[in-house]
Residue frames relative to the residue before (quaternion, step in Angstrom):
aa qw qx qy qz dx dy dz
M 1.0000 0.0000 0.0000 0.0000 0.00 0.00 0.00
I 0.6583 0.5104 -0.3100 0.4584 3.56 0.98 -0.84
D 0.5948 0.5635 -0.3642 0.4428 3.60 1.13 -0.59
I 0.6556 0.5063 -0.3106 0.4662 3.58 0.98 -0.83
V 0.6614 0.5070 -0.3081 0.4589 3.58 0.94 -0.89
L 0.6794 0.4826 -0.2985 0.4653 3.59 0.87 -0.86
T 0.6226 0.5261 -0.3396 0.4693 3.58 1.03 -0.71
L 0.6743 0.4849 -0.2965 0.4714 3.60 0.93 -0.84
V 0.6220 0.5257 -0.3445 0.4670 3.60 1.04 -0.68
F 0.6621 0.4856 -0.3068 0.4813 3.59 0.90 -0.86
S 0.6593 0.5231 -0.3060 0.4450 3.58 1.01 -0.81
I 0.6344 0.5290 -0.3339 0.4540 3.59 0.99 -0.78
V 0.6406 0.5163 -0.3244 0.4668 3.57 0.99 -0.78
M 0.7189 0.4647 -0.2518 0.4514 3.59 0.97 -0.83
L 0.4369 0.7114 -0.4591 0.3036 3.62 1.21 -0.15
L 0.6797 0.4967 -0.2980 0.4500 3.59 0.88 -0.89
F 0.7043 0.4748 -0.2690 0.4541 3.56 0.99 -0.80
M 0.6858 0.5008 -0.2824 0.4463 3.60 1.17 -0.47
V 0.4607 0.6898 -0.4534 0.3262 3.61 1.23 -0.05
F 0.6788 0.5005 -0.3050 0.4423 3.60 0.85 -0.92
P 0.6710 0.4603 -0.3297 0.4788 3.67 0.82 -0.77
A 0.6276 0.5279 -0.3431 0.4579 3.60 1.05 -0.67
M 0.6291 0.5195 -0.3402 0.4676 3.60 1.03 -0.71
K 0.6568 0.5031 -0.3095 0.4688 3.58 0.98 -0.79
I 0.6415 0.5145 -0.3241 0.4677 3.60 1.01 -0.76
V 0.6595 0.4913 -0.3073 0.4788 3.60 0.94 -0.87
E 0.6289 0.5274 -0.3292 0.4668 3.58 1.00 -0.77
W 0.6559 0.4991 -0.3027 0.4786 3.57 0.98 -0.85
L 0.6547 0.5092 -0.3126 0.4630 3.59 0.99 -0.82
E 0.6453 0.5186 -0.3240 0.4580 3.57 1.03 -0.73
K 0.6321 0.5125 -0.3328 0.4765 3.59 1.11 -0.57
R 0.7255 0.4514 -0.2398 0.4609 3.59 0.96 -0.87
L 0.7946 0.2079 -0.0782 0.5651 3.58 1.01 -0.86
T 0.4490 -0.6428 0.5292 0.3241 3.54 -1.23 0.29
I 0.0433 0.7937 -0.5986 0.0997 3.54 -0.34 1.31
R 0.4423 -0.6947 0.4980 0.2716 3.56 -0.84 0.96
S 0.5972 -0.6021 0.3986 0.3492 3.55 -1.15 0.62
T 0.5930 0.5703 -0.3783 0.4243 3.60 1.16 -0.39
W 0.6724 0.4914 -0.2880 0.4727 3.59 1.21 -0.42
H 0.4508 0.7174 -0.4449 0.2902 3.60 1.23 -0.17
N 0.7350 0.4329 -0.2520 0.4570 3.62 0.68 -1.04
P 0.6659 0.4723 -0.3398 0.4671 3.67 0.84 -0.73
L 0.6375 0.5223 -0.3277 0.4620 3.58 1.02 -0.75
L 0.6350 0.5213 -0.3168 0.4740 3.58 1.01 -0.81
F 0.6590 0.5149 -0.3020 0.4577 3.58 0.95 -0.87
V 0.6822 0.4867 -0.2889 0.4628 3.59 0.87 -0.95
I 0.6709 0.4856 -0.3101 0.4669 3.60 0.89 -0.82
T 0.6160 0.5353 -0.3438 0.4646 3.59 1.05 -0.69
L 0.6671 0.4929 -0.3016 0.4702 3.57 0.93 -0.87
L 0.6634 0.5075 -0.3125 0.4524 3.59 0.92 -0.86
L 0.6623 0.5002 -0.3124 0.4622 3.58 0.93 -0.85
S 0.6775 0.4837 -0.3073 0.4610 3.58 0.90 -0.83
L 0.6388 0.5059 -0.3329 0.4745 3.60 1.04 -0.66
L 0.6395 0.5173 -0.3305 0.4629 3.59 1.00 -0.74
I 0.6638 0.4780 -0.3066 0.4867 3.58 0.96 -0.80
G 0.6293 0.5330 -0.3316 0.4581 3.59 1.03 -0.74
L 0.6505 0.4948 -0.3071 0.4875 3.58 1.02 -0.78
F 0.6397 0.5222 -0.3233 0.4622 3.55 1.00 -0.80
L 0.6837 0.4831 -0.2935 0.4616 3.59 0.88 -0.88
R 0.6776 0.5025 -0.3006 0.4449 3.59 0.98 -0.76
F 0.8185 0.2979 -0.1305 0.4736 3.57 0.80 -0.97
W 0.4487 0.6636 -0.4825 0.3544 3.58 1.16 0.24
């Protein structure tokens, strides 16, 4: 249980720092694929969450 809590704490801190890489990833995806403009914000949100969770897991279990 403590592993989950610590991972989420690390992930919450990294949310602010992962917005810029997520914007770059979405921009790159829009260049490579045809993505409608209605999917821009949800895709940005999901990628930001995934990146922050990955960094949180990395920080917790390294």
